[in-house]
C-alpha positions as YAML, in Angstrom:
chain: A
units: angstrom
residues:
- id: 1
  name: MET
  ca: [39.70, 107.84, 68.93]
- id: 2
  name: LYS
  ca: [42.16, 105.12, 69.90]
- id: 3
  name: GLY
  ca: [44.78, 103.51, 67.66]
- id: 4
  name: GLU
  ca: [42.80, 100.30, 67.33]
- id: 5
  name: GLU
  ca: [39.69, 102.20, 66.22]
- id: 6
  name: LEU
  ca: [41.74, 104.11, 63.67]
- id: 7
  name: LEU
  ca: [43.22, 100.94, 62.20]
- id: 8
  name: ARG
  ca: [39.85, 99.66, 61.04]
- id: 9
  name: PHE
  ca: [39.90, 102.33, 58.32]
- id: 10
  name: PHE
  ca: [43.18, 101.00, 56.88]
- id: 11
  name: ASP
  ca: [43.14, 97.98, 54.59]
- id: 12
  name: PRO
  ca: [46.37, 95.93, 54.46]
- id: 13
  name: LYS
  ca: [45.98, 95.65, 50.67]
- id: 14
  name: ARG
  ca: [45.99, 99.42, 50.31]
- id: 15
  name: CYS
  ca: [49.20, 100.12, 52.22]
- id: 16
  name: ILE
  ca: [52.19, 101.07, 50.07]
- id: 17
  name: PHE
  ca: [55.49, 100.44, 51.82]
- id: 18
  name: ASP
  ca: [57.65, 101.40, 48.83]
- id: 19
  name: LEU
  ca: [56.13, 104.20, 46.77]
- id: 20
  name: GLN
  ca: [57.45, 104.20, 43.21]
- id: 21
  name: SER
  ca: [56.32, 107.76, 42.53]
- id: 22
  name: THR
  ca: [58.75, 110.65, 42.32]
- id: 23
  name: THR
  ca: [56.32, 113.58, 41.99]
- id: 24
  name: LYS
  ca: [53.37, 114.88, 43.97]
- id: 25
  name: ASP
  ca: [50.89, 114.11, 41.19]
- id: 26
  name: ALA
  ca: [52.25, 110.59, 40.80]
- id: 27
  name: VAL
  ca: [51.94, 109.96, 44.55]
- id: 28
  name: LEU
  ca: [48.27, 110.90, 44.50]
- id: 29
  name: ARG
  ca: [47.71, 108.65, 41.47]
- id: 30
  name: GLU
  ca: [49.54, 105.73, 43.10]
- id: 31
  name: ILE
  ca: [47.45, 106.11, 46.25]
- id: 32
  name: VAL
  ca: [44.18, 106.28, 44.28]
- id: 33
  name: ASP
  ca: [45.28, 103.22, 42.28]
- id: 34
  name: ARG
  ca: [44.94, 101.27, 45.54]
- id: 35
  name: ILE
  ca: [41.35, 102.40, 45.99]
- id: 36
  name: ALA
  ca: [39.81, 102.27, 42.51]
- id: 37
  name: PRO
  ca: [40.78, 100.66, 39.20]
- id: 38
  name: PRO
  ca: [42.86, 103.02, 37.03]
- id: 39
  name: GLY
  ca: [40.78, 104.38, 34.18]
- id: 40
  name: SER
  ca: [37.49, 104.03, 36.07]
- id: 41
  name: SER
  ca: [35.22, 107.00, 36.73]
- id: 42
  name: THR
  ca: [35.68, 106.42, 40.48]
- id: 43
  name: HIS
  ca: [39.45, 106.62, 40.08]
- id: 44
  name: GLN
  ca: [39.20, 109.90, 38.20]
- id: 45
  name: MET
  ca: [36.72, 111.39, 40.68]
- id: 46
  name: LEU
  ca: [39.00, 110.59, 43.62]
- id: 47
  name: LEU
  ca: [42.08, 111.87, 41.84]
- id: 48
  name: ASP
  ca: [40.32, 115.10, 40.90]
- id: 49
  name: MET
  ca: [39.10, 115.55, 44.48]
- id: 50
  name: LEU
  ca: [42.63, 115.13, 45.89]
- id: 51
  name: HIS
  ca: [44.10, 117.49, 43.29]
- id: 52
  name: ASN
  ca: [41.43, 120.07, 44.08]
- id: 53
  name: ARG
  ca: [42.20, 119.78, 47.79]
- id: 54
  name: GLU
  ca: [45.91, 120.27, 47.12]
- id: 55
  name: GLN
  ca: [45.14, 123.45, 45.16]
- id: 56
  name: LEU
  ca: [43.62, 124.92, 48.33]
- id: 57
  name: GLY
  ca: [46.96, 124.39, 50.06]
- id: 58
  name: SER
  ca: [49.41, 121.56, 50.31]
- id: 59
  name: THR
  ca: [48.54, 118.77, 52.71]
- id: 60
  name: GLY
  ca: [52.28, 118.26, 53.13]
- id: 61
  name: VAL
  ca: [53.01, 119.65, 56.54]
- id: 62
  name: VAL
  ca: [56.34, 119.29, 58.31]
- id: 63
  name: GLN
  ca: [58.71, 116.54, 59.41]
- id: 64
  name: GLY
  ca: [58.25, 114.57, 56.19]
- id: 65
  name: VAL
  ca: [54.52, 113.88, 56.54]
- id: 66
  name: ALA
  ca: [51.54, 114.61, 54.27]
- id: 67
  name: PHE
  ca: [47.83, 114.12, 54.83]
- id: 68
  name: PRO
  ca: [46.05, 114.12, 51.46]
- id: 69
  name: HIS
  ca: [42.37, 114.01, 52.32]
- id: 70
  name: GLY
  ca: [38.88, 114.91, 51.24]
- id: 71
  name: ARG
  ca: [35.29, 113.90, 50.72]
- id: 72
  name: SER
  ca: [33.80, 112.37, 47.60]
- id: 73
  name: LEU
  ca: [30.57, 110.83, 46.39]
- id: 74
  name: ALA
  ca: [32.74, 108.02, 45.01]
- id: 75
  name: ILE
  ca: [33.34, 106.80, 48.58]
- id: 76
  name: THR
  ca: [30.68, 105.07, 50.67]
- id: 77
  name: ARG
  ca: [32.66, 104.73, 53.90]
- id: 78
  name: LEU
  ca: [35.69, 106.30, 55.52]
- id: 79
  name: MET
  ca: [38.95, 104.76, 54.32]
- id: 80
  name: ALA
  ca: [42.61, 105.45, 54.92]
- id: 81
  name: VAL
  ca: [45.76, 104.63, 52.98]
- id: 82
  name: PHE
  ca: [49.30, 104.61, 54.34]
- id: 83
  name: ALA
  ca: [52.15, 105.09, 51.87]
- id: 84
  name: ARG
  ca: [55.88, 105.58, 52.33]
- id: 85
  name: SER
  ca: [58.71, 106.82, 50.16]
- id: 86
  name: GLN
  ca: [62.20, 106.07, 51.44]
- id: 87
  name: ALA
  ca: [63.74, 108.62, 49.07]
- id: 88
  name: GLY
  ca: [61.23, 111.34, 49.83]
- id: 89
  name: ILE
  ca: [59.19, 113.40, 47.40]
- id: 90
  name: ALA
  ca: [58.95, 117.14, 46.83]
- id: 91
  name: TYR
  ca: [55.39, 117.73, 48.01]
- id: 92
  name: ASP
  ca: [55.25, 121.49, 48.60]
- id: 93
  name: SER
  ca: [55.40, 120.89, 52.34]
- id: 94
  name: MET
  ca: [55.34, 123.78, 54.79]
- id: 95
  name: ASP
  ca: [58.97, 123.25, 55.76]
- id: 96
  name: GLY
  ca: [60.15, 122.60, 52.18]
- id: 97
  name: ALA
  ca: [61.61, 119.22, 53.16]
- id: 98
  name: PRO
  ca: [60.93, 116.02, 51.20]
- id: 99
  name: THR
  ca: [57.85, 114.06, 52.25]
- id: 100
  name: HIS
  ca: [58.26, 110.40, 53.20]
- id: 101
  name: LEU
  ca: [55.05, 109.40, 54.99]
- id: 102
  name: PHE
  ca: [51.60, 109.80, 53.46]
- id: 103
  name: PHE
  ca: [48.30, 109.24, 55.23]
- id: 104
  name: ALA
  ca: [45.43, 109.62, 52.77]
- id: 105
  name: LEU
  ca: [41.98, 109.86, 54.29]
- id: 106
  name: LEU
  ca: [38.89, 109.67, 52.08]
- id: 107
  name: ALA
  ca: [35.32, 109.99, 53.25]
- id: 108
  name: PRO
  ca: [31.80, 110.23, 51.86]
- id: 109
  name: PRO
  ca: [30.18, 113.69, 51.89]
- id: 110
  name: GLN
  ca: [27.89, 112.64, 54.73]
- id: 111
  name: ASP
  ca: [29.80, 110.97, 57.54]
- id: 112
  name: ARG
  ca: [26.95, 110.05, 59.88]
- id: 113
  name: ALA
  ca: [29.24, 108.59, 62.51]
- id: 114
  name: ASN
  ca: [31.36, 111.77, 62.36]
- id: 115
  name: GLN
  ca: [34.62, 109.82, 62.10]
- id: 116
  name: TYR
  ca: [36.46, 111.78, 59.40]
- id: 117
  name: LEU
  ca: [37.83, 114.68, 61.44]
- id: 118
  name: PRO
  ca: [38.55, 112.65, 64.60]
- id: 119
  name: ALA
  ca: [40.43, 110.07, 62.48]
- id: 120
  name: LEU
  ca: [42.43, 112.78, 60.72]
- id: 121
  name: GLY
  ca: [43.20, 114.43, 64.06]
- id: 122
  name: ARG
  ca: [44.32, 111.14, 65.59]
- id: 123
  name: ILE
  ca: [46.70, 110.44, 62.70]
- id: 124
  name: VAL
  ca: [48.16, 113.95, 62.94]
- id: 125
  name: GLU
  ca: [48.61, 113.56, 66.69]
- id: 126
  name: THR
  ca: [50.25, 110.14, 66.33]
- id: 127
  name: VAL
  ca: [52.88, 111.17, 63.79]
- id: 128
  name: GLN
  ca: [54.03, 114.15, 65.82]
- id: 129
  name: ASP
  ca: [56.12, 111.71, 67.86]
- id: 130
  name: ASP
  ca: [59.66, 111.57, 66.42]
- id: 131
  name: ALA
  ca: [60.23, 107.96, 67.50]
- id: 132
  name: LEU
  ca: [56.98, 106.76, 65.93]
- id: 133
  name: ARG
  ca: [57.77, 108.51, 62.65]
- id: 134
  name: ALA
  ca: [61.19, 106.87, 62.64]
- id: 135
  name: ARG
  ca: [59.59, 103.48, 63.20]
- id: 136
  name: LEU
  ca: [57.07, 104.09, 60.42]
- id: 137
  name: MET
  ca: [60.04, 104.63, 58.10]
- id: 138
  name: GLN
  ca: [61.12, 101.06, 58.88]
- id: 139
  name: VAL
  ca: [57.86, 99.09, 58.67]
- id: 140
  name: THR
  ca: [57.50, 96.62, 55.81]
- id: 141
  name: THR
  ca: [54.23, 94.88, 56.67]
- id: 142
  name: PHE
  ca: [50.76, 95.89, 57.74]
- id: 143
  name: GLU
  ca: [51.27, 94.11, 61.06]
- id: 144
  name: GLU
  ca: [54.34, 96.25, 61.80]
- id: 145
  name: PHE
  ca: [52.47, 99.40, 60.72]
- id: 146
  name: ALA
  ca: [49.50, 98.46, 62.94]
- id: 147
  name: ALA
  ca: [51.78, 97.88, 65.93]
- id: 148
  name: VAL
  ca: [53.27, 101.37, 65.58]
- id: 149
  name: MET
  ca: [49.86, 102.99, 65.16]
- id: 150
  name: ARG
  ca: [48.49, 101.19, 68.25]
- id: 151
  name: GLU
  ca: [51.32, 102.70, 70.29]
- id: 152
  name: GLY
  ca: [50.61, 106.21, 69.03]
...
């Protein structure tokens, strides 16, 4: 999957370039707020799904990056959300360091086009590059974010 293909799952209105959250739970809520109206059953279903996934093991990996992800009946198509915290958030990451970059990936239970895992893999591969991660820490618009992801 190429960068351009991956970008079609991101919606500019869902990107968060300045997370206000300071805790892991709040980050997940802030991300879900961009997908479904707070207080709605869809919102709660997605939040529960992400919390359940985190209980299996933190999606915070290393180098300040987390990949909250999962499948839910509340989703009809694959969607991705990019979020960034300049300060960093304790996210139970593998290396214990604060997490700055979040790539949430949500998919329906049946992904007929089989895009969920390739999309997740492509994001993981892209952010392994130190220079790209540094650039993602600087982006302030979707256009800048898209340019970095196309390079990846």
